[in-house]
Every structure is written in structure tokens, then in C-alpha cells.
N, C-alpha and C positions, 0 to 999 in steps of 0.2 A: 658657422655651418659645420654640421656633423657628418662624418664619413665612417663607413664600415665595410670591410672586405669580407665577402662570404664565398664559399666554394662547395661543390658537391663532387666527391671523389669518384662516385659511380658513373656519373655523366661526364666527368672531366670538364666541368663548367666553373667559371670564376666570374665574379661581378663585384663592383664597388657601388654601394648604396649610399646616397647622400640625402640630407634633409635638414630642415631648419631646427628641429629639436631631436634630442636623443630618443624620445619615445616614438617619434615619427620614423626615424631611421630603423629602430628596432622592429616596428610594425611592418615596414617595407621588407626588411630582411626576413622576418618570419613568414610573410606572404610568399616571398621568392623561394624560401626553403620548402614550403608546402607545395608549391608548383613543381619544383624539381623532384621532390619525393614522389609525387603522383606520376610524373614522367618516368622516373626510375622504376616504379612499381609496374607500370604498363610495359616498359622495356623488358623487365624480368619475366612477366607473364607471356609476352610474345616469344621470348627465347625458350621458355618452358614448353609452350605449345609446339614450337619448331622442333625441339628435342624429342618431345613425345611422338610427333609425326614421323621423325626419322627412326626412332626406336620401333614404332609399329611397322614401318616399311621393312626394316631389317628382320623383324620377327616374321613378317609375311614371307619374305624371301627364304628365311631359314625353314619355315614350315613347308614351303613348296619344295625346297631341296630335300627335306626329309621325306616328303611324300614320294619324290622321284627315287630316292634310295630304297625306300620300303617297297615301292613297286618293282624295282629291279631285283631285290631279294626274293620277293614273292614269285616273280617270273622264273627266277633260277630254281627255287624250290619246286615250283610246279613242273618244270622240265625234268628235274631229277625224279619226282614222283611218277610222272608219265613214263619215264625210261624204266623205272623199277617195275611198274605194272606191265609194260610191254615184255620185259624179260621174264616175268612170272608167267605171263600168258604163253610165251614161246616155250618155256619149260613144260608147261602143262600140255600144250599141243603136241610137242615132241613125244612126251611120255605116252599120251593116248594114241598117237598114230603108230607107235611100234607094236602095240597090241599085247605086250607082255605086262601083265598086271603083277603087282607085288604079292607074294605069297605070305600072308600074315600068319598062317598056320605053322610055317616053318620056324617062327620065332617063339612059339610056345614051348615051355619047359614042362614035359610030362613025367619027369623022374619022380620017384616017390621021395617023401621027406626022410631026412637022415635021422631025425629025432622022433621018438614016439610021442603020441598025443598025451598031454598031461592028464593026470587023474582028476576027476571032479572033486571039489573041496567037500570035506565032511560037514554035515549040517550041525550047527551048534546045539548043545543041550542046556536047558535051563532047569534049575531046581523048582519043585512045586512050591515050597515055602522058603523064605530067606532064612539064613542062619541067624538066630537071636543074638549071638555073641558079636556080630558085626553091626547090629542096629544100636545106635546110641539111645540113652534114656530120654524121655520127654522132658523139656525144660520146665523148671518150676518158676512161676511168675513171682513168687515171693523171694526168690533168690536175690541176695544183695547186688549181684552183678547187674540185674535188670531194674534196680531201683534208682530213681533220679537222685542226683547229688546236688542240692541247691547251694552248697557252700563252696562252689568252685572258685 
């Protein structure tokens, strides 16, 4: 009679397989390992689903708390803006109720300028014909400078 001890560390399982021949024992052991591997795969999938659900719940809670924080900040900023608008309206109402309008004419500077107005620029003069000494001669097409050099 043949015996074989097999175990699965992920499931913490242990078993002794017996049989009349070595091939029968090996087949039984292989079948048991396959069953344990399938059980372990399902166990890992269930744990993964559970972890995903917990992670999603945490993310939902975090999103809700962020919404609450944002709502609080928005409320605070709205109150500050309303307060600033009320202060501006009060300043305008007070200024208009006193009846003294600001005299903008008193701010004008009517003094004359310290420096004289600049003279207009002189208009440029152009010669009727260009100076022939300044114009270069027409290039000669037969000049060796303009001839191709095939022996480069």
C-alpha cells in the first residue's frame, strides 16, 4: 500500500492519500491539489471583493466629507462676499445722503507747461539722381568668379 502526505499552505490543509499503486496515489493527490487550488482561488476572489467594497465605502465617506468641507468653505466665502457688498452699499448710501459730491475740477492741473513745445522735424531732402561714384559697376557674366568649377 502506498501513502503520500500533501498540504496546502494557503488553506492550512493537510491530508494523507493512500492507494494500491503509486500512480493511483499520485492521481488522487493531484485531484486533491486541484480541488484545494480552486478553493483557494475562490477564497482570494472573495477577499478581493470584500476589500474592494471596503475601499469603495471609504472613498464614498471621504467624498461626502470633502463635499461637507467644500460646502462649509463656500458658505464662509459667501458670507464674506455678502458682508463686503453690504459695506460697499453702506458707503455709497452714506456718501449720497450727505449731498456733498466730490469736485473733480479741483483735481485738474491748469498750469502751463515748463518746457516749450518741440520744433517739428525738418523734411528730408532727396537728390534727383544718385551719385555715380556710389553705384557699383554691372557684373560681367563671363567673369571667372561666376563660372562653375567642375574640378572641386
